[in-house]
N, C-alpha and C positions, 0 to 999 in steps of 0.2 A: 311521327315517324323522326326521330333527331337527326340530326344532318352529323357532317361526318365533325365540319369547322363550328363547335360551339364556344362562345366566350363564358368566362365567370361571372354570375351574377354578379357583385363589386364593378366589373366591366362594362357589364351590358348596365347599370347607374351610369356611371365613370361620363360611357362614349352618350347618353340619353342627354344625362343632364348639363355634359358640358355644350350639344348642338345646342339644350336648352336657351344654356344664358346667351348663342353665340347669336338668337335673333336679334337681341336689342342686348349687346355688350355694354353701354356705359347705363344700364338702368340694376334697381336691384331686383330678386328675384327669390321670395320665403320662400325657403326652407317646405315649411308645413304647405303651401302651394302646387310644392313639384312634385312630393310624396302621395299628395292626394291624384296630381294628374296620368301623375303615370301606374300607381300602385305601390309606389317605393313605402320599405317599413321605412319607419324612423328613424328608428333607431342603424342601422343600415349604411343608411345614405352617407349618415352622420359620418359616420368610418370611411364613407369612402372621400367624404367632404377632405375630412382632413389630407386623406394623400393628396387629392388635388390642390387643396394648400401650401403642402408642404411643397410639393416638387414648383410652386410659383403657376401656376395655370387658375385654380379662381382666388375671391377673396371676398372673407365675410364682411359687414359692417353692424354688430349689435345692436338691440336700442330697440322704439314700438317702430322705428321707423330703418327699421336695419335688415340683412335680405344679403344674398352672394350675386354674385356679376364675374366674371370669366377679369383675371388680375392682366393681361396682355391682348393685345390685339390678338383679336379671330385669327385674322389670316399667317398670320404667325405660327399660330401650334397646330399641332398635327396631331390626328386620331393617333397614330402611335405613341402620339407623348404621353395622349391621359391611359391607351392603355398601362406604358410599360409607368405611370405614376402607379397605378395601384396591382397589376398583375407583376412585375418586373418585369426585366427582356422577356425578347418577344423570341425564342429561338430562331432561327433558321436552318439552317439544320441537324433537323430532332428527327428520327424515325418516332412510331407507334407505340415501341418497347425498345425497353432501356436493353443497355449491349451483355448486362450478365441472363436476360433470357430469351438474346437473339442474337447469339456470337454471326449471323454470316455477314465477308466480309462485303459481298455487293449486292449488298440486296433489291432487286428489280423497285419494290416497295418501298422500302427506304428512302431510295433517289427519288423515285415520284411525291415522296411527300415533302421530302426537302426540299423536293422545286417547290410545292404548291410552298411550304415556310415563305421560301425566301420570294417572291409572288404577293403574296397575302405582306410581308413585312413591309413591302416597298409599297401596295396599296396605300397601306396607312400611316408610310411616310408622306407619300403624295398629297392627301386628302389633308386641308386645312378645315379647321371650323366654321370657317364664315362661305368655303363655296360648296361644303357639307348642309350645312343650313341652311342657304339658300337653295339648293334643288331637292328641299324636301319642302314636299306642300302641308303645313300645318295648319289649313280651313279649314278641315276634316275633325281636326284632334278633339278629341271629346276624355279621354282620361280616364278613369276611374269608375265606375259603372254609367260611362256612360254620361256622364253629365262633363256640361260644354261648360268654359269655363271666360265665361266673356269678358272679368274681371282680367284677366292674363292678356287674353287671344281679343281684346279688345277689337271687334266684330263693329263696321262697316252699320252704321243705320239706314235705313231703306226705310224708303215716304211709301205710305199708303195709299190710297183715296179710302175714303169714308165710307162702311159697307160692302166691304174689300173683307 
């Protein structure tokens, strides 16, 4: 069943990528690795990264040791900035129907939806990449097809006794 509030695929790619990069803000992450982990289309991912780069949220380094990283401190970047860099301004006072389709002037549903939109906008504006990434439990992250990324996750090695 679909939820009432849904993000575009591009916004979802952007938010997930920004949160992933916020884990290690000074390190470069390869686009191919991010796409593999999350199952993103590389073409769609590239378009989203262009939007985030234009907005000054991410930066890319070319070359064999290149990749992407956040361009700013993750404590100073909000989920709203990431969303709006991709999908444009999040309208706070908007009903589901256009005024042409529903000419009602005092629609109780429209009023409720507008209130929800305002609260969503405030929630996204208050949520920084640093805080949201820190709250995310990345330890069980397996990415596409259930393959753990040991290289990216740098899981601690555990010593075992012989015979176990």
